[in-house]
N, CA, C, O and the ligand as a Tripos MOL2 file, in Angstrom:
@<TRIPOS>MOLECULE
protein
  260   259    62     0     0
PROTEIN
NO_CHARGES

@<TRIPOS>ATOM
      1 N         110.6030  -12.5960  259.4580 N.3       1 MET1
      2 CA        109.5980  -13.5190  259.9950 C.3       1 MET1
      3 C         109.8000  -14.9220  259.4350 C.2       1 MET1
      4 O         109.9240  -15.1170  258.2260 O.2       1 MET1
      5 N         109.8280  -15.8850  260.3390 N.am      2 LYS2
      6 CA        110.0570  -17.2760  259.9160 C.3       2 LYS2
      7 C         108.7410  -17.8810  259.4160 C.2       2 LYS2
      8 O         107.7150  -17.7810  260.0880 O.2       2 LYS2
      9 N         108.7750  -18.5000  258.2480 N.am      3 CYS3
     10 CA        107.5700  -19.0810  257.6600 C.3       3 CYS3
     11 C         107.5830  -20.6060  257.7960 C.2       3 CYS3
     12 O         108.6370  -21.2260  257.9400 O.2       3 CYS3
     13 N         106.3840  -21.1890  257.7470 N.am      4 ASN4
     14 CA        106.2640  -22.6410  257.9090 C.3       4 ASN4
     15 C         106.1070  -23.4020  256.5980 C.2       4 ASN4
     16 O         106.2620  -24.6220  256.5530 O.2       4 ASN4
     17 N         105.7980  -22.6690  255.5360 N.am      5 ASN5
     18 CA        105.6530  -23.3270  254.2320 C.3       5 ASN5
     19 C         105.7960  -22.3040  253.1000 C.2       5 ASN5
     20 O         105.8610  -21.0960  253.3290 O.2       5 ASN5
     21 N         105.8430  -22.8320  251.8720 N.am      6 LEU6
     22 CA        106.0510  -21.9710  250.7070 C.3       6 LEU6
     23 C         104.8930  -20.9880  250.5160 C.2       6 LEU6
     24 O         105.1080  -19.8480  250.1040 O.2       6 LEU6
     25 N         103.6670  -21.4290  250.8140 N.am      7 GLU7
     26 CA        102.5080  -20.5580  250.6660 C.3       7 GLU7
     27 C         102.6450  -19.3190  251.5570 C.2       7 GLU7
     28 O         102.3750  -18.1930  251.1390 O.2       7 GLU7
     29 N         103.0670  -19.5630  252.7780 N.am      8 GLU8
     30 CA        103.2510  -18.4560  253.7290 C.3       8 GLU8
     31 C         104.3490  -17.5000  253.2380 C.2       8 GLU8
     32 O         104.2180  -16.2790  253.3180 O.2       8 GLU8
     33 N         105.4170  -18.0900  252.7340 N.am      9 VAL9
     34 CA        106.5100  -17.2620  252.1870 C.3       9 VAL9
     35 C         105.9600  -16.3680  251.0790 C.2       9 VAL9
     36 O         106.2390  -15.1700  251.0350 O.2       9 VAL9
     37 N         105.1660  -16.9760  250.1770 N.am     10 ARG10
     38 CA        104.6550  -16.2210  249.0320 C.3      10 ARG10
     39 C         103.6390  -15.1700  249.4450 C.2      10 ARG10
     40 O         103.5740  -14.1000  248.8390 O.2      10 ARG10
     41 N         102.8430  -15.4600  250.4700 N.am     11 GLU11
     42 CA        101.8970  -14.4560  250.9760 C.3      11 GLU11
     43 C         102.6630  -13.2260  251.4670 C.2      11 GLU11
     44 O         102.2780  -12.0860  251.2070 O.2      11 GLU11
     45 N         103.7440  -13.4900  252.1740 N.am     12 ASN12
     46 CA        104.5560  -12.3740  252.6770 C.3      12 ASN12
     47 C         105.2180  -11.6060  251.5430 C.2      12 ASN12
     48 O         105.2850  -10.3770  251.5650 O.2      12 ASN12
     49 N         105.7050  -12.3450  250.5520 N.am     13 ILE13
     50 CA        106.3170  -11.6840  249.3840 C.3      13 ILE13
     51 C         105.2680  -10.8230  248.6780 C.2      13 ILE13
     52 O         105.5440   -9.6800  248.3160 O.2      13 ILE13
     53 N         104.0550  -11.3760  248.4800 N.am     14 ASP14
     54 CA        102.9790  -10.6200  247.8080 C.3      14 ASP14
     55 C         102.6250   -9.3600  248.5870 C.2      14 ASP14
     56 O         102.3940   -8.3020  248.0010 O.2      14 ASP14
     57 N         102.5850   -9.4770  249.9040 N.am     15 SER15
     58 CA        102.2610   -8.3270  250.7500 C.3      15 SER15
     59 C         103.3310   -7.2360  250.6060 C.2      15 SER15
     60 O         103.0130   -6.0500  250.5120 O.2      15 SER15
     61 N         104.5900   -7.6510  250.5900 N.am     16 ILE16
     62 CA        105.6850   -6.6820  250.4200 C.3      16 ILE16
     63 C         105.6150   -6.0570  249.0190 C.2      16 ILE16
     64 O         105.7960   -4.8490  248.8640 O.2      16 ILE16
     65 N         105.3530   -6.8890  248.0010 N.am     17 ASP17
     66 CA        105.2390   -6.3650  246.6270 C.3      17 ASP17
     67 C         104.1480   -5.2970  246.5370 C.2      17 ASP17
     68 O         104.3430   -4.2590  245.9050 O.2      17 ASP17
     69 N         102.9970   -5.5560  247.1720 N.am     18 ASP18
     70 CA        101.8990   -4.5700  247.1680 C.3      18 ASP18
     71 C         102.3610   -3.2390  247.7570 C.2      18 ASP18
     72 O         102.0580   -2.1700  247.2280 O.2      18 ASP18
     73 N         103.1010   -3.3270  248.8640 N.am     19 LYS19
     74 CA        103.5860   -2.0940  249.5120 C.3      19 LYS19
     75 C         104.5900   -1.3740  248.6210 C.2      19 LYS19
     76 O         104.5510   -0.1510  248.4850 O.2      19 LYS19
     77 N         105.4910   -2.1490  248.0150 N.am     20 ILE20
     78 CA        106.5090   -1.5370  247.1340 C.3      20 ILE20
     79 C         105.8250   -0.8120  245.9680 C.2      20 ILE20
     80 O         106.1910    0.3090  245.6150 O.2      20 ILE20
     81 N         104.8300   -1.4730  245.3820 N.am     21 ILE21
     82 CA        104.1260   -0.8730  244.2350 C.3      21 ILE21
     83 C         103.4560    0.4340  244.6590 C.2      21 ILE21
     84 O         103.5240    1.4290  243.9370 O.2      21 ILE21
     85 N         102.8120    0.4360  245.8230 N.am     22 LYS22
     86 CA        102.1590    1.6650  246.3130 C.3      22 LYS22
     87 C         103.1950    2.7560  246.5690 C.2      22 LYS22
     88 O         102.9730    3.9210  246.2380 O.2      22 LYS22
     89 N         104.3240    2.3720  247.1570 N.am     23 LEU23
     90 CA        105.3770    3.3550  247.4470 C.3      23 LEU23
     91 C         105.9750    3.9230  246.1560 C.2      23 LEU23
     92 O         106.2670    5.1160  246.0730 O.2      23 LEU23
     93 N         106.1540    3.0650  245.1560 N.am     24 ILE24
     94 CA        106.6990    3.5460  243.8780 C.3      24 ILE24
     95 C         105.7140    4.5330  243.2380 C.2      24 ILE24
     96 O         106.1240    5.5480  242.6750 O.2      24 ILE24
     97 N         104.4100    4.2290  243.3270 N.am     25 ALA25
     98 CA        103.3990    5.1370  242.7760 C.3      25 ALA25
     99 C         103.4320    6.4780  243.5190 C.2      25 ALA25
    100 O         103.3530    7.5390  242.9020 O.2      25 ALA25
    101 N         103.5490    6.4180  244.8310 N.am     26 GLN26
    102 CA        103.6390    7.6470  245.6440 C.3      26 GLN26
    103 C         104.8690    8.4420  245.2600 C.2      26 GLN26
    104 O         104.8110    9.6590  245.0890 O.2      26 GLN26
    105 N         106.0040    7.7250  245.1250 N.am     27 ARG27
    106 CA        107.2650    8.3930  244.7640 C.3      27 ARG27
    107 C         107.1340    9.0760  243.4110 C.2      27 ARG27
    108 O         107.5600   10.2150  243.2210 O.2      27 ARG27
    109 N         106.5340    8.3470  242.4790 N.am     28 SER28
    110 CA        106.3480    8.8640  241.1300 C.3      28 SER28
    111 C         105.5050   10.1430  241.1440 C.2      28 SER28
    112 O         105.7650   11.0720  240.3790 O.2      28 SER28
    113 N         104.5050   10.1840  242.0090 N.am     29 ASP29
    114 CA        103.6820   11.3830  242.1260 C.3      29 ASP29
    115 C         104.5290   12.5660  242.6200 C.2      29 ASP29
    116 O         104.3920   13.6830  242.1210 O.2      29 ASP29
    117 N         105.3950   12.3140  243.5940 N.am     30 TYR30
    118 CA        106.2640   13.3950  244.1050 C.3      30 TYR30
    119 C         107.2620   13.8560  243.0400 C.2      30 TYR30
    120 O         107.5560   15.0460  242.9250 O.2      30 TYR30
    121 N         107.7780   12.8970  242.2620 N.am     31 VAL31
    122 CA        108.7160   13.2760  241.1930 C.3      31 VAL31
    123 C         108.0090   14.1890  240.1920 C.2      31 VAL31
    124 O         108.5820   15.1710  239.7200 O.2      31 VAL31
    125 N         106.7410   13.8490  239.8690 N.am     32 LYS32
    126 CA        105.9600   14.7110  238.9550 C.3      32 LYS32
    127 C         105.7740   16.0930  239.5640 C.2      32 LYS32
    128 O         105.8980   17.1060  238.8760 O.2      32 LYS32
    129 N         105.4740   16.1280  240.8650 N.am     33 GLN33
    130 CA        105.3040   17.4290  241.5320 C.3      33 GLN33
    131 C         106.5940   18.2370  241.4830 C.2      33 GLN33
    132 O         106.5630   19.4540  241.2970 O.2      33 GLN33
    133 N         107.7420   17.5510  241.6520 N.am     34 ALA34
    134 CA        109.0410   18.2350  241.6360 C.3      34 ALA34
    135 C         109.2300   18.9790  240.3110 C.2      34 ALA34
    136 O         109.7950   20.0720  240.2670 O.2      34 ALA34
    137 N         108.7430   18.3570  239.2390 N.am     35 ALA35
    138 CA        108.9080   18.9460  237.9010 C.3      35 ALA35
    139 C         108.3080   20.3550  237.8200 C.2      35 ALA35
    140 O         108.8270   21.2150  237.1090 O.2      35 ALA35
    141 N         107.2130   20.5810  238.5510 N.am     36 TYR36
    142 CA        106.5720   21.8970  238.5190 C.3      36 TYR36
    143 C         107.4590   23.0030  239.0870 C.2      36 TYR36
    144 O         107.2850   24.1770  238.7610 O.2      36 TYR36
    145 N         108.4110   22.6190  239.9370 N.am     37 PHE37
    146 CA        109.2740   23.6220  240.5740 C.3      37 PHE37
    147 C         110.5660   23.8540  239.8020 C.2      37 PHE37
    148 O         111.4030   24.6540  240.2220 O.2      37 PHE37
    149 N         110.7380   23.1510  238.6600 N.am     38 LYS38
    150 CA        111.9940   23.2310  237.9140 C.3      38 LYS38
    151 C         111.8760   24.1680  236.7240 C.2      38 LYS38
    152 O         110.8490   24.2360  236.0480 O.2      38 LYS38
    153 N         112.9580   24.8820  236.4950 N.am     39 LYS39
    154 CA        112.9180   25.9080  235.4430 C.3      39 LYS39
    155 C         113.8710   25.6390  234.2790 C.2      39 LYS39
    156 O         113.7640   26.2780  233.2320 O.2      39 LYS39
    157 N         114.8110   24.6900  234.4570 N.am     40 SER40
    158 CA        115.7980   24.4460  233.3960 C.3      40 SER40
    159 C         116.0750   22.9460  233.2570 C.2      40 SER40
    160 O         115.6640   22.1440  234.0950 O.2      40 SER40
    161 N         116.7840   22.5860  232.1770 N.am     41 LYS41
    162 CA        117.1660   21.1890  231.9660 C.3      41 LYS41
    163 C         118.0690   20.7000  233.0940 C.2      41 LYS41
    164 O         117.9940   19.5470  233.5180 O.2      41 LYS41
    165 N         118.9200   21.6000  233.5690 N.am     42 THR42
    166 CA        119.8220   21.2510  234.6840 C.3      42 THR42
    167 C         119.0080   20.9390  235.9390 C.2      42 THR42
    168 O         119.3110   20.0020  236.6770 O.2      42 THR42
    169 N         117.9710   21.7450  236.1620 N.am     43 ASP43
    170 CA        117.0770   21.4900  237.3080 C.3      43 ASP43
    171 C         116.4170   20.1150  237.1650 C.2      43 ASP43
    172 O         116.3060   19.3680  238.1370 O.2      43 ASP43
    173 N         115.9810   19.7880  235.9400 N.am     44 VAL44
    174 CA        115.2950   18.5110  235.6980 C.3      44 VAL44
    175 C         116.2380   17.3500  236.0000 C.2      44 VAL44
    176 O         115.8500   16.3870  236.6620 O.2      44 VAL44
    177 N         117.4750   17.4410  235.5140 N.am     45 LYS45
    178 CA        118.4470   16.3670  235.7410 C.3      45 LYS45
    179 C         118.8210   16.2500  237.2140 C.2      45 LYS45
    180 O         118.8980   15.1430  237.7480 O.2      45 LYS45
    181 N         119.0470   17.3570  237.8580 N.am     46 ALA46
    182 CA        119.4530   17.4260  239.2680 C.3      46 ALA46
    183 C         120.5530   16.4090  239.5770 C.2      46 ALA46
    184 O         120.4170   15.5810  240.4780 O.2      46 ALA46
    185 N         121.6440   16.4890  238.8110 N.am     47 ALA47
    186 CA        122.7320   15.5140  238.9070 C.3      47 ALA47
    187 C         123.2880   15.3690  240.3240 C.2      47 ALA47
    188 O         123.6010   14.2600  240.7570 O.2      47 ALA47
    189 N         123.4120   16.4930  241.0510 N.am     48 ASP48
    190 CA        123.9460   16.4290  242.4110 C.3      48 ASP48
    191 C         123.0100   15.6530  243.3420 C.2      48 ASP48
    192 O         123.4480   14.9150  244.2240 O.2      48 ASP48
    193 N         121.7030   15.8460  243.1120 N.am     49 ARG49
    194 CA        120.6920   15.1300  243.9130 C.3      49 ARG49
    195 C         120.7460   13.6230  243.6240 C.2      49 ARG49
    196 O         120.6640   12.8040  244.5390 O.2      49 ARG49
    197 N         120.8870   13.2670  242.3250 N.am     50 VAL50
    198 CA        120.9680   11.8560  241.9260 C.3      50 VAL50
    199 C         122.1910   11.2050  242.5860 C.2      50 VAL50
    200 O         122.1180   10.0900  243.1030 O.2      50 VAL50
    201 N         123.3140   11.9320  242.5550 N.am     51 GLU51
    202 CA        124.5490   11.4260  243.1650 C.3      51 GLU51
    203 C         124.3520   11.1710  244.6630 C.2      51 GLU51
    204 O         124.7880   10.1550  245.2050 O.2      51 GLU51
    205 N         123.6760   12.1360  245.3150 N.am     52 LYS52
    206 CA        123.3940   12.0410  246.7470 C.3      52 LYS52
    207 C         122.5600   10.7940  247.0690 C.2      52 LYS52
    208 O         122.8390   10.0660  248.0220 O.2      52 LYS52
    209 N         121.5190   10.5700  246.2350 N.am     53 ILE53
    210 CA        120.6220    9.4160  246.4400 C.3      53 ILE53
    211 C         121.3950    8.1090  246.2650 C.2      53 ILE53
    212 O         121.2560    7.1830  247.0630 O.2      53 ILE53
    213 N         122.2150    8.0460  245.2040 N.am     54 ILE54
    214 CA        122.9860    6.8230  244.9390 C.3      54 ILE54
    215 C         123.9320    6.5230  246.1010 C.2      54 ILE54
    216 O         124.0480    5.3790  246.5400 O.2      54 ILE54
    217 N         124.6070    7.5690  246.5960 N.am     55 LYS55
    218 CA        125.5290    7.3900  247.7330 C.3      55 LYS55
    219 C         124.7660    6.8840  248.9540 C.2      55 LYS55
    220 O         125.2230    5.9830  249.6570 O.2      55 LYS55
    221 N         123.5880    7.4810  249.1960 N.am     56 LYS56
    222 CA        122.7770    7.0890  250.3610 C.3      56 LYS56
    223 C         122.3540    5.6280  250.2510 C.2      56 LYS56
    224 O         122.4510    4.8660  251.2130 O.2      56 LYS56
    225 N         121.8770    5.2440  249.0470 N.am     57 VAL57
    226 CA        121.4190    3.8670  248.8360 C.3      57 VAL57
    227 C         122.5790    2.8840  249.0270 C.2      57 VAL57
    228 O         122.3960    1.7820  249.5460 O.2      57 VAL57
    229 N         123.7670    3.3020  248.6000 N.am     58 ARG58
    230 CA        124.9410    2.4260  248.7420 C.3      58 ARG58
    231 C         125.5240    2.4490  250.1530 C.2      58 ARG58
    232 O         126.5040    1.7650  250.4480 O.2      58 ARG58
    233 N         124.9040    3.2460  251.0120 N.am     59 GLY59
    234 CA        125.3510    3.2970  252.4030 C.3      59 GLY59
    235 C         126.5310    4.1980  252.6450 C.2      59 GLY59
    236 O         127.2050    4.0900  253.6700 O.2      59 GLY59
    237 N         126.7920    5.1080  251.6880 N.am     60 LYS60
    238 CA        127.9270    6.0260  251.8460 C.3      60 LYS60
    239 C         127.4610    7.4640  252.0730 C.2      60 LYS60
    240 O         128.2610    8.4000  252.0870 O.2      60 LYS60
    241 N         126.1560    7.6150  252.2510 N.am     61 GLY61
    242 CA        125.6160    8.9760  252.3130 C.3      61 GLY61
    243 C         125.4420    9.5870  253.6350 C.2      61 GLY61
    244 O         124.9910   10.7280  253.7330 O.2      61 GLY61
    245 O1        114.8510   15.6500  243.5000 O.co2    62 PRE62
    246 C1        114.4720   16.0270  242.3880 C.2      62 PRE62
    247 O2        114.8260   17.1200  241.9180 O.co2    62 PRE62
    248 C2        113.6110   15.1790  241.5600 C.2      62 PRE62
    249 O3        113.1270   15.5900  240.5240 O.2      62 PRE62
    250 C3        113.4000   13.7590  241.9580 C.3      62 PRE62
    251 C4        114.3340   12.8180  241.2150 C.3      62 PRE62
    252 C5        114.1650   11.4160  241.8390 C.2      62 PRE62
    253 O4        113.6430   10.5320  241.1770 O.co2    62 PRE62
    254 O5        114.5590   11.2610  243.0060 O.co2    62 PRE62
    255 C6        113.9480   12.7770  239.7860 C.2      62 PRE62
    256 C7        114.7030   13.2700  238.7890 C.2      62 PRE62
    257 C8        116.0140   13.8840  238.9940 C.3      62 PRE62
    258 O6        116.9400   13.3840  238.0910 O.3      62 PRE62
    259 C9        116.4760   13.7260  240.3930 C.2      62 PRE62
    260 C10       115.7240   13.2420  241.3840 C.2      62 PRE62
@<TRIPOS>BOND
     1     1     2 1
     2     2     3 1
     3     3     4 2
     4     3     5 am
     5     5     6 1
     6     6     7 1
     7     7     8 2
     8     7     9 am
     9     9    10 1
    10    10    11 1
    11    11    12 2
    12    11    13 am
    13    13    14 1
    14    14    15 1
    15    15    16 2
    16    15    17 am
    17    17    18 1
    18    18    19 1
    19    19    20 2
    20    19    21 am
    21    21    22 1
    22    22    23 1
    23    23    24 2
    24    23    25 am
    25    25    26 1
    26    26    27 1
    27    27    28 2
    28    27    29 am
    29    29    30 1
    30    30    31 1
    31    31    32 2
    32    31    33 am
    33    33    34 1
    34    34    35 1
    35    35    36 2
    36    35    37 am
    37    37    38 1
    38    38    39 1
    39    39    40 2
    40    39    41 am
    41    41    42 1
    42    42    43 1
    43    43    44 2
    44    43    45 am
    45    45    46 1
    46    46    47 1
    47    47    48 2
    48    47    49 am
    49    49    50 1
    50    50    51 1
    51    51    52 2
    52    51    53 am
    53    53    54 1
    54    54    55 1
    55    55    56 2
    56    55    57 am
    57    57    58 1
    58    58    59 1
    59    59    60 2
    60    59    61 am
    61    61    62 1
    62    62    63 1
    63    63    64 2
    64    63    65 am
    65    65    66 1
    66    66    67 1
    67    67    68 2
    68    67    69 am
    69    69    70 1
    70    70    71 1
    71    71    72 2
    72    71    73 am
    73    73    74 1
    74    74    75 1
    75    75    76 2
    76    75    77 am
    77    77    78 1
    78    78    79 1
    79    79    80 2
    80    79    81 am
    81    81    82 1
    82    82    83 1
    83    83    84 2
    84    83    85 am
    85    85    86 1
    86    86    87 1
    87    87    88 2
    88    87    89 am
    89    89    90 1
    90    90    91 1
    91    91    92 2
    92    91    93 am
    93    93    94 1
    94    94    95 1
    95    95    96 2
    96    95    97 am
    97    97    98 1
    98    98    99 1
    99    99   100 2
   100    99   101 am
   101   101   102 1
   102   102   103 1
   103   103   104 2
   104   103   105 am
   105   105   106 1
   106   106   107 1
   107   107   108 2
   108   107   109 am
   109   109   110 1
   110   110   111 1
   111   111   112 2
   112   111   113 am
   113   113   114 1
   114   114   115 1
   115   115   116 2
   116   115   117 am
   117   117   118 1
   118   118   119 1
   119   119   120 2
   120   119   121 am
   121   121   122 1
   122   122   123 1
   123   123   124 2
   124   123   125 am
   125   125   126 1
   126   126   127 1
   127   127   128 2
   128   127   129 am
   129   129   130 1
   130   130   131 1
   131   131   132 2
   132   131   133 am
   133   133   134 1
   134   134   135 1
   135   135   136 2
   136   135   137 am
   137   137   138 1
   138   138   139 1
   139   139   140 2
   140   139   141 am
   141   141   142 1
   142   142   143 1
   143   143   144 2
   144   143   145 am
   145   145   146 1
   146   146   147 1
   147   147   148 2
   148   147   149 am
   149   149   150 1
   150   150   151 1
   151   151   152 2
   152   151   153 am
   153   153   154 1
   154   154   155 1
   155   155   156 2
   156   155   157 am
   157   157   158 1
   158   158   159 1
   159   159   160 2
   160   159   161 am
   161   161   162 1
   162   162   163 1
   163   163   164 2
   164   163   165 am
   165   165   166 1
   166   166   167 1
   167   167   168 2
   168   167   169 am
   169   169   170 1
   170   170   171 1
   171   171   172 2
   172   171   173 am
   173   173   174 1
   174   174   175 1
   175   175   176 2
   176   175   177 am
   177   177   178 1
   178   178   179 1
   179   179   180 2
   180   179   181 am
   181   181   182 1
   182   182   183 1
   183   183   184 2
   184   183   185 am
   185   185   186 1
   186   186   187 1
   187   187   188 2
   188   187   189 am
   189   189   190 1
   190   190   191 1
   191   191   192 2
   192   191   193 am
   193   193   194 1
   194   194   195 1
   195   195   196 2
   196   195   197 am
   197   197   198 1
   198   198   199 1
   199   199   200 2
   200   199   201 am
   201   201   202 1
   202   202   203 1
   203   203   204 2
   204   203   205 am
   205   205   206 1
   206   206   207 1
   207   207   208 2
   208   207   209 am
   209   209   210 1
   210   210   211 1
   211   211   212 2
   212   211   213 am
   213   213   214 1
   214   214   215 1
   215   215   216 2
   216   215   217 am
   217   217   218 1
   218   218   219 1
   219   219   220 2
   220   219   221 am
   221   221   222 1
   222   222   223 1
   223   223   224 2
   224   223   225 am
   225   225   226 1
   226   226   227 1
   227   227   228 2
   228   227   229 am
   229   229   230 1
   230   230   231 1
   231   231   232 2
   232   231   233 am
   233   233   234 1
   234   234   235 1
   235   235   236 2
   236   235   237 am
   237   237   238 1
   238   238   239 1
   239   239   240 2
   240   239   241 am
   241   241   242 1
   242   242   243 1
   243   243   244 2
   244   245   246 2
   245   246   247 1
   246   246   248 1
   247   248   249 2
   248   248   250 1
   249   250   251 1
   250   251   252 1
   251   251   255 1
   252   251   260 1
   253   252   253 2
   254   252   254 1
   255   255   256 2
   256   256   257 1
   257   257   258 1
   258   257   259 1
   259   259   260 2
@<TRIPOS>SUBSTRUCTURE
     1 MET1         2 RESIDUE 1 A MET
     2 LYS2         6 RESIDUE 1 A LYS
     3 CYS3        10 RESIDUE 1 A CYS
     4 ASN4        14 RESIDUE 1 A ASN
     5 ASN5        18 RESIDUE 1 A ASN
     6 LEU6        22 RESIDUE 1 A LEU
     7 GLU7        26 RESIDUE 1 A GLU
     8 GLU8        30 RESIDUE 1 A GLU
     9 VAL9        34 RESIDUE 1 A VAL
    10 ARG10       38 RESIDUE 1 A ARG
    11 GLU11       42 RESIDUE 1 A GLU
    12 ASN12       46 RESIDUE 1 A ASN
    13 ILE13       50 RESIDUE 1 A ILE
    14 ASP14       54 RESIDUE 1 A ASP
    15 SER15       58 RESIDUE 1 A SER
    16 ILE16       62 RESIDUE 1 A ILE
    17 ASP17       66 RESIDUE 1 A ASP
    18 ASP18       70 RESIDUE 1 A ASP
    19 LYS19       74 RESIDUE 1 A LYS
    20 ILE20       78 RESIDUE 1 A ILE
    21 ILE21       82 RESIDUE 1 A ILE
    22 LYS22       86 RESIDUE 1 A LYS
    23 LEU23       90 RESIDUE 1 A LEU
    24 ILE24       94 RESIDUE 1 A ILE
    25 ALA25       98 RESIDUE 1 A ALA
    26 GLN26      102 RESIDUE 1 A GLN
    27 ARG27      106 RESIDUE 1 A ARG
    28 SER28      110 RESIDUE 1 A SER
    29 ASP29      114 RESIDUE 1 A ASP
    30 TYR30      118 RESIDUE 1 A TYR
    31 VAL31      122 RESIDUE 1 A VAL
    32 LYS32      126 RESIDUE 1 A LYS
    33 GLN33      130 RESIDUE 1 A GLN
    34 ALA34      134 RESIDUE 1 A ALA
    35 ALA35      138 RESIDUE 1 A ALA
    36 TYR36      142 RESIDUE 1 A TYR
    37 PHE37      146 RESIDUE 1 A PHE
    38 LYS38      150 RESIDUE 1 A LYS
    39 LYS39      154 RESIDUE 1 A LYS
    40 SER40      158 RESIDUE 1 A SER
    41 LYS41      162 RESIDUE 1 A LYS
    42 THR42      166 RESIDUE 1 A THR
    43 ASP43      170 RESIDUE 1 A ASP
    44 VAL44      174 RESIDUE 1 A VAL
    45 LYS45      178 RESIDUE 1 A LYS
    46 ALA46      182 RESIDUE 1 A ALA
    47 ALA47      186 RESIDUE 1 A ALA
    48 ASP48      190 RESIDUE 1 A ASP
    49 ARG49      194 RESIDUE 1 A ARG
    50 VAL50      198 RESIDUE 1 A VAL
    51 GLU51      202 RESIDUE 1 A GLU
    52 LYS52      206 RESIDUE 1 A LYS
    53 ILE53      210 RESIDUE 1 A ILE
    54 ILE54      214 RESIDUE 1 A ILE
    55 LYS55      218 RESIDUE 1 A LYS
    56 LYS56      222 RESIDUE 1 A LYS
    57 VAL57      226 RESIDUE 1 A VAL
    58 ARG58      230 RESIDUE 1 A ARG
    59 GLY59      234 RESIDUE 1 A GLY
    60 LYS60      238 RESIDUE 1 A LYS
    61 GLY61      242 RESIDUE 1 A GLY
    62 PRE62      245 GROUP 0 **** ****
């Protein structure tokens, strides 16, 4: 979205920041829930899952 001044730019940035913060909180809640289903240190680390996420974020997934 094209903005007309710095205030408008910052309003949009603040709005996006609010959404990111809410999404991070939601994600964190799911990560906590995941812990309940894990039985070992290997399950907690979930190295293969971490690798998958990193590849996806980098656009190789
Ligand atoms: O997918 C899982 O098993 C999770 O616990 C979630 C999550 C994550 O943050 O995405 C958290 C910790 C693990 O290292 C891997 C992934």
